[in-house]
C-alpha positions as a printed Julia matrix, in Angstrom:
512×3 Matrix{Float64}:
 112.82   73.16  136.17
 112.98   75.07  132.84
 114.05   73.41  129.17
 114.79   75.65  125.89
 117.49   75.96  123.4
 119.37   78.51  124.93
 121.15   78.96  128.5
 120.19   82.74  128.84
 116.88   81.61  128.31
 116.67   78.64  130.67
 118.88   80.77  133.47
 115.92   83.85  133.29
 113.12   81.17  133.68
 114.84   79.21  136.84
 115.3    83.2   138.03
 111.89   83.53  137.9
 110.59   80.35  139.84
 113.68   80.93  142.6
 111.92   84.49  142.99
 108.57   82.99  143.36
 107.23   82.91  140.23
 105.16   80.51  139.07
 105.77   78.6   135.9
 103.35   81.04  133.39
 105.4    83.59  134.71
 108.87   82.15  133.76
 107.46   81.04  130.5
 106.45   84.41  129.55
 110.02   85.68  131.02
 111.68   82.98  128.98
 109.86   83.33  125.63
 110.47   87.34  125.95
 114.08   87.07  126.65
 114.21   84.14  123.67
 112.99   86.65  121.2
 116.1    88.61  122.34
 118.54   85.95  122.13
 117.59   83.93  119.45
 115.42   86.49  117.36
 115.08   83.76  114.28
 113.24   81.57  115.96
 110.02   83.9   117.35
 110.0    87.62  117.84
 107.21   90.36  119.1
 105.99   89.97  115.27
 105.26   86.43  115.29
 102.9    84.16  116.52
 102.52   81.76  119.83
 100.74   79.0   121.24
 101.12   78.11  124.8
  99.82   75.24  127.1
  98.96   75.58  131.09
  98.06   73.3   133.61
  96.78   74.76  137.03
  97.84   72.06  139.9
  95.45   73.9   142.52
  92.15   73.42  140.15
  93.91   70.69  138.09
  92.75   72.08  134.97
  94.45   72.35  131.74
  94.3    74.69  129.11
  95.68   76.11  125.85
  96.16   79.32  124.52
  96.29   80.63  121.36
  98.44   83.66  120.29
  97.91   83.99  116.43
  97.46   86.52  114.04
  95.08   87.04  111.16
  95.46   87.86  107.29
  94.95   92.11  107.12
  91.73   93.19  106.06
  93.16   93.69  102.41
  94.52   90.17  101.84
  92.1    88.91   99.27
  92.66   85.64   97.46
  92.42   87.86   94.49
  95.14   90.47   95.29
  97.92   87.89   95.28
  96.23   85.7    92.54
  96.86   88.74   90.9
 100.36   89.37   92.08
 100.87   85.65   90.92
 101.19   84.03   94.96
 101.93   85.11   97.89
 105.48   86.47   98.57
 108.12   84.6   100.57
 109.69   87.82  101.97
 109.24   91.45  102.21
 105.6    93.34  103.89
 102.99   91.32  101.83
 103.99   87.59  103.41
 102.8    88.5   107.3
  99.91   88.32  109.15
  99.03   90.37  112.17
 101.25   89.19  115.03
 100.11   87.5   118.06
 102.9    86.58  120.54
 103.01   90.59  122.39
  99.15   90.07  123.43
  99.36   85.96  124.24
 102.35   87.45  126.67
  99.86   89.88  128.15
  97.18   87.5   128.5
  98.96   84.67  129.94
 100.08   86.7   132.52
  96.84   88.35  132.92
  94.98   85.44  133.31
  97.19   82.95  135.28
 100.83   84.56  136.02
 101.63   86.16  139.75
 104.24   89.1   138.91
 103.93   92.27  137.11
 104.27   91.83  133.68
 107.22   94.13  133.42
 109.23   92.53  136.11
 108.57   89.53  133.31
 109.87   91.09  130.43
 112.71   93.1   132.74
 115.35   90.1   131.82
 114.84   90.57  128.53
 115.3    94.19  128.36
 118.83   93.99  129.92
 119.73   91.55  127.73
 118.8    93.57  124.68
 120.23   96.38  125.82
 123.52   95.12  127.68
 123.72   92.69  124.02
 125.21   89.25  124.56
 127.55   87.25  122.44
 126.14   84.99  119.3
 126.54   81.97  119.54
 126.57   79.06  116.58
 122.88   79.22  115.88
 122.44   82.46  115.61
 125.4    83.09  113.63
 124.28   80.98  110.98
 120.74   82.04  110.79
 121.75   85.85  110.12
 123.95   84.9   107.85
 121.38   83.24  106.03
 119.44   86.21  106.17
 121.43   88.72  105.61
 120.97   89.31  102.06
 117.19   89.94  102.86
 118.14   91.92  105.76
 120.14   94.07  103.84
 116.66   95.54  101.99
 114.98   96.77  105.07
 116.47   99.53  106.97
 115.38   98.25  110.72
 116.22   94.35  110.1
 119.8    95.94  108.2
 120.63   98.28  111.12
 119.27   96.4   114.12
 121.06   92.86  112.89
 123.71   93.45  110.69
 127.02   95.77  111.1
 128.38   99.07  109.49
 129.63   97.01  106.22
 126.09   95.22  105.88
 127.78   92.25  107.41
 125.99   89.8   110.27
 127.79   89.47  113.38
 130.05   86.63  113.67
 130.26   83.67  116.79
 131.3    85.59  119.98
 130.93   88.87  118.57
 128.18   91.17  120.91
 124.84   91.95  119.98
 123.11   94.77  120.74
 119.17   95.83  120.59
 118.27   99.15  121.45
 114.97   99.36  119.59
 113.93   96.02  120.51
 114.49   97.05  124.41
 112.71  100.23  124.59
 109.78   98.54  123.02
 109.86   95.76  125.73
 110.08   98.05  128.38
 106.98  100.23  126.59
 104.79   96.39  126.54
 106.26   95.64  130.18
 105.27   99.04  131.5
 101.86   99.97  129.32
 100.54   96.55  128.58
  99.99   95.01  125.27
  97.86   97.69  123.97
 100.93   99.83  123.77
 101.49   97.54  120.8
  98.45   97.03  119.12
  96.37   99.77  119.97
  98.99  102.62  121.52
 101.97  104.53  119.48
 103.9   101.29  118.53
 100.85  100.53  116.57
 100.76  103.77  114.83
 104.55  103.26  114.3
 103.75   99.59  112.85
 101.51  100.75  110.43
 102.71  104.0   109.19
 106.21  102.24  108.12
 103.88   99.13  106.49
 102.24  100.95  104.61
 105.16  102.76  103.4
 106.85   99.86  102.21
 103.65   98.68  100.31
 102.41   96.24  102.93
  98.55   96.21  103.97
  97.98   96.48  107.9
  95.63   98.86  109.24
  95.12   99.73  112.44
  91.89   97.91  112.75
  93.64   94.77  111.9
  95.87   95.38  115.21
  93.07   96.63  116.97
  90.86   93.74  116.9
  93.37   91.49  117.18
  92.82   88.95  120.32
  94.3    85.73  121.79
  92.04   82.76  123.02
  92.3    80.67  125.55
  90.36   76.7   124.82
  90.11   73.85  126.43
  93.14   71.57  125.08
  91.81   68.67  122.44
  92.05   65.18  123.91
  92.34   61.83  123.05
  93.26   58.59  125.64
  96.22   56.55  124.02
  96.71   53.12  125.36
  95.38   54.04  128.75
  97.07   57.8   128.72
  95.47   61.01  127.89
  97.24   62.82  125.15
  95.92   66.86  124.98
  96.98   68.95  122.13
  96.28   72.59  121.2
  93.16   73.45  118.87
  92.7    74.56  116.01
  93.87   76.29  113.93
  97.05   75.01  115.43
  97.96   71.33  113.89
  98.11   69.5   117.33
  94.42   67.72  115.8
  96.86   65.65  114.18
  99.03   64.5   116.42
  96.02   63.07  118.01
  94.21   61.75  114.76
  97.73   59.77  114.35
  97.64   58.42  117.62
  93.95   57.09  116.84
  94.8    55.81  113.96
  98.18   53.42  115.49
  96.47   52.66  118.29
  94.84   49.75  116.24
  98.09   48.08  115.66
 100.44   46.55  117.79
 103.32   48.84  118.21
 104.97   47.34  121.29
 104.57   43.52  119.63
 106.19   44.91  116.52
 109.15   46.73  118.37
 109.33   50.42  117.38
 111.93   50.74  115.36
 110.53   47.18  113.22
 109.47   48.17  109.7
 106.28   46.88  110.9
 105.89   50.21  113.28
 107.72   52.36  111.27
 105.37   51.85  108.1
 102.49   51.84  109.93
 103.32   54.99  111.09
 104.0    56.42  108.12
 101.05   55.06  106.67
  99.28   57.03  109.3
 100.67   60.12  108.93
  99.5    60.33  105.04
  96.07   59.54  106.25
  96.09   62.09  108.56
  97.65   64.95  106.01
  94.96   63.86  103.89
  92.08   65.13  106.31
  94.26   67.65  106.99
  93.76   69.0   103.53
  90.03   68.38  103.29
  88.95   69.66  106.14
  90.8    71.74  108.62
  91.37   75.74  108.77
  90.1    78.38  110.86
  87.1    77.14  113.06
  86.02   80.88  113.46
  85.28   80.69  109.16
  84.88   77.25  108.39
  82.96   74.25  110.13
  85.75   71.96  111.12
  84.3    68.31  112.44
  86.58   68.21  114.95
  84.77   65.56  117.19
  84.25   62.9   114.07
  87.87   63.65  112.77
  88.76   62.65  116.88
  86.47   59.8   116.89
  88.07   56.34  117.1
  85.76   54.71  114.61
  87.24   57.03  112.56
  90.47   56.36  112.87
  89.34   52.84  112.8
  88.3    53.35  109.35
  91.36   54.8   107.95
  93.41   52.49  109.75
  91.46   49.75  107.0
  92.94   51.43  104.4
  96.88   50.6   105.48
  98.37   48.14  102.85
 101.11   46.64  105.83
 103.44   45.34  102.62
 102.84   48.45  100.35
 103.55   52.0   100.54
 101.05   54.29   99.36
 101.24   57.33   97.57
  98.8    59.53   99.21
  99.17   62.82   97.43
  99.39   65.62  100.35
 100.2    69.45   99.74
 103.93   69.71  100.38
 104.97   69.32  103.46
 106.85   72.79  104.92
 110.45   72.51  107.37
 111.1    75.31  109.21
 113.85   75.95  111.77
 112.75   79.35  112.65
 110.52   78.01  115.14
 110.89   77.49  119.26
 109.26   75.72  122.25
 110.36   75.95  125.82
 108.27   74.56  128.74
 108.48   75.22  132.51
 106.91   72.97  135.88
 107.15   74.83  138.95
 107.58   73.99  142.84
 103.69   73.24  142.8
 103.61   71.33  139.86
 101.96   74.14  137.55
 102.96   73.73  134.06
 103.42   75.9   131.24
 104.34   75.35  127.44
 104.97   78.29  124.43
 106.15   77.23  121.11
 106.54   80.3   119.45
 107.84   80.79  115.34
 108.21   83.48  112.34
 107.78   80.44  109.76
 110.59   81.52  108.63
 110.07   85.4   108.6
 109.65   88.1   106.02
 112.93   89.77  106.7
 111.13   93.13  108.23
 112.36   95.23  111.04
 110.61   97.9   111.89
 112.95  101.15  112.42
 112.53  102.52  116.28
 110.16   99.38  117.14
 112.44   96.54  116.67
 110.2    93.97  115.68
 111.01   91.7   113.57
 108.12   89.78  111.48
 106.62   86.63  109.8
 105.83   85.44  107.03
 102.47   83.42  107.99
 100.9    84.34  104.81
 102.38   81.5   102.89
 100.5    78.94  105.06
  97.62   79.4   103.53
  96.27   77.92  100.22
  95.01   79.79   97.55
  93.34   77.43   96.14
  89.7    78.75   95.69
  87.28   76.68   98.25
  90.05   74.7   100.41
  89.41   75.0   103.91
  92.51   77.01  104.15
  92.22   79.74  101.73
  93.57   82.83  102.49
  90.64   85.47  103.59
  91.11   88.91  105.27
  90.74   88.45  108.96
  91.15   84.97  108.67
  93.98   83.06  111.02
  95.84   80.55  108.98
  96.58   77.22  109.97
  99.2    76.39  112.01
 102.23   73.95  112.38
 103.04   74.8   115.51
 101.8    72.59  118.55
 102.68   71.26  122.13
 101.55   68.56  124.24
 101.03   67.17  127.66
 100.6    63.46  129.02
  98.17   62.57  131.59
  97.69   59.6   133.35
  94.64   58.99  135.78
  94.11   63.13  135.71
  98.09   63.32  136.71
 100.13   65.59  134.24
 103.17   63.22  133.41
 105.64   64.98  130.7
 104.9    68.6   128.86
 106.93   68.21  125.46
 107.3    69.71  122.36
 109.3    69.93  119.2
 109.95   72.17  116.16
 109.97   71.79  112.41
 107.5    72.66  110.82
 104.96   69.95  109.57
 107.25   67.46  110.63
 106.48   68.38  114.89
 103.57   66.36  114.5
 105.27   63.04  113.09
 108.17   64.29  115.6
 105.62   64.06  118.84
 104.18   61.08  117.28
 107.32   59.1   117.49
 108.01   60.27  120.9
 105.02   59.77  122.74
 105.08   55.94  121.11
 108.39   55.35  122.18
 107.89   56.58  126.02
 104.07   54.34  126.11
 104.92   51.22  123.45
 108.43   51.24  123.74
 108.78   52.04  127.5
 111.52   54.41  126.83
 113.28   56.85  129.75
 112.85   60.6   128.77
 116.19   61.0   127.46
 115.97   57.9   125.23
 112.39   59.18  123.72
 113.79   62.32  122.42
 116.88   60.77  121.43
 115.58   57.69  119.26
 116.35   57.8   115.52
 113.94   59.55  113.54
 112.07   59.42  110.14
 110.11   61.82  108.5
 107.72   62.28  105.51
 108.11   64.89  103.36
 105.77   64.12  100.43
 104.13   60.94   98.86
 106.49   58.25   99.66
 109.42   60.07  100.48
 110.99   59.22  103.71
 113.91   60.66  105.05
 115.6    57.93  108.31
 118.9    58.67  110.09
 120.73   56.15  109.97
 121.21   55.05  112.92
 118.41   53.09  111.91
 119.23   49.32  111.38
 120.02   48.46  107.62
 117.67   45.83  107.72
 114.74   48.37  108.29
 115.77   50.96  105.1
 115.98   47.31  103.18
 112.39   46.42  103.92
 110.74   49.8   103.8
 112.27   50.35  100.5
 111.08   46.68   99.56
 107.37   47.9   100.45
 107.93   51.0    97.79
 109.29   53.6   100.08
 111.37   56.14   98.59
 113.97   56.73  101.5
 116.88   58.74  101.73
 119.76   58.21  104.75
 120.27   61.71  107.22
 123.33   61.23  109.09
 123.36   59.73  112.59
 121.96   63.12  114.15
 120.92   64.65  111.18
 116.83   64.99  111.66
 116.43   68.47  111.86
 113.93   69.57  115.03
 114.63   70.54  118.57
 112.59   68.51  121.39
 112.45   69.49  125.04
 110.0    67.33  127.35
 110.21   67.69  131.41
 108.55   64.52  132.99
 107.02   64.52  136.67
 107.95   61.21  139.03
 105.74   61.29  141.66
 107.21   58.21  143.32
 110.03   60.08  143.83
 109.57   63.27  143.86
 111.55   64.75  141.42
 111.62   66.45  137.88
 113.36   64.75  134.85
 114.1    66.98  131.64
 115.71   66.87  128.59
 116.54   68.09  125.93
 117.74   66.09  122.99
 121.28   65.56  121.24
 120.62   67.48  117.9
 121.4    70.25  116.3
 123.21   72.28  118.93
 121.41   70.6   121.92
 119.65   72.83  124.69
 119.45   73.19  128.08
 117.64   71.9   131.2
 117.86   74.17  134.55
 116.13   72.94  138.21
 116.58   73.39  141.67
């Protein structure tokens, strides 16, 4: 079974599975295809995080394919500029996605990388009809794209306008580059002719990339972070992903009787909101690139630490815990796969939300991940050359008695871990079915006491949370951002159950 936001992506993954590939093969093929059909959510110039469960060995692993700041990206440089630019070449870290695909395929796949990238090459070269979500995104980005030759030629027509719904979008540069990567591997992108083209162009428009920056990039494969929540094991991405915050929030709310209260009760929602604030204060004080700073991960995920934090929650009053501003981004996407042998793979990738620059001749659209850094001196996530920024990207798996039950994830920047908290508690505390957990009414904490709630929530919830001091904004019934997918394994019936949430334009689950 495959799940993603795009029918072409989900179909490509299913065809890989039907041809004998495993879940990792399918996830790589899907991610490459998604770069073509939904370029605004992730690209060759972006970053990825993946998670794998290998059925034969029972091993679960997390792949970090995020890149670092260029060697010239000093705090002083950006302070002198007045900040990190939101667009343009100075906004980009070295991209990690391509190396992540190659590493996943090499270590855990069964098919040649060229075969996995082949469907993406074909779709990029032959073209595809633009769907609603892509048309909206390209229209929003068009004013930036017009400033950069590569972006204008790849995504705008001769009049400088973005394609409309139903028009065919062809990307020949991208097709050629994907074909080269398939044939020559990731080295072509990081140490070969493609790297030279990227760096030459980047330096020509005022960017900081060097060949050494690209050549020194590498993905890492580690054990996921794990906590036990009411008898279930929840696995998450390690740093520099913010997956740790998801697990910390679960540890905090585990000390409260959510099931007894009901997941949509004022007590339960208030408790989870306060847990989120506490977790994000931990983020601001401790989290950053573990290769550059010490992060006390074991302590932060200790049940006693969570209990200490939980004692600070006043069930009658919303605390105004100031944290750094929450980011919301629609320029991210998540997909997941389970194969016939019950191998599992997931992938989340992003441009955050993208610097707007596409390299001419290469067709790679680049990230704006430098914006994830802090310019505050001494901050754990302060910008440094060669340092990886903290990432909102995270994916999870749920296990019981050693067996994987569910793989899932969602988009939406800093709201990801909040939405994942709600999904897990719906499944475990609420006893919800998969579709009920993903479609349940959502809340989100933006900053301080500011809360958004979908108006499918009962009116009494709004009134009571307001009485406790939360500052509420009502959203439409399905107005929360984010696109969640999940696949569950039903061992009793020997089937897979998948769901893509009903928000936005929905998603596509395909199985056989």
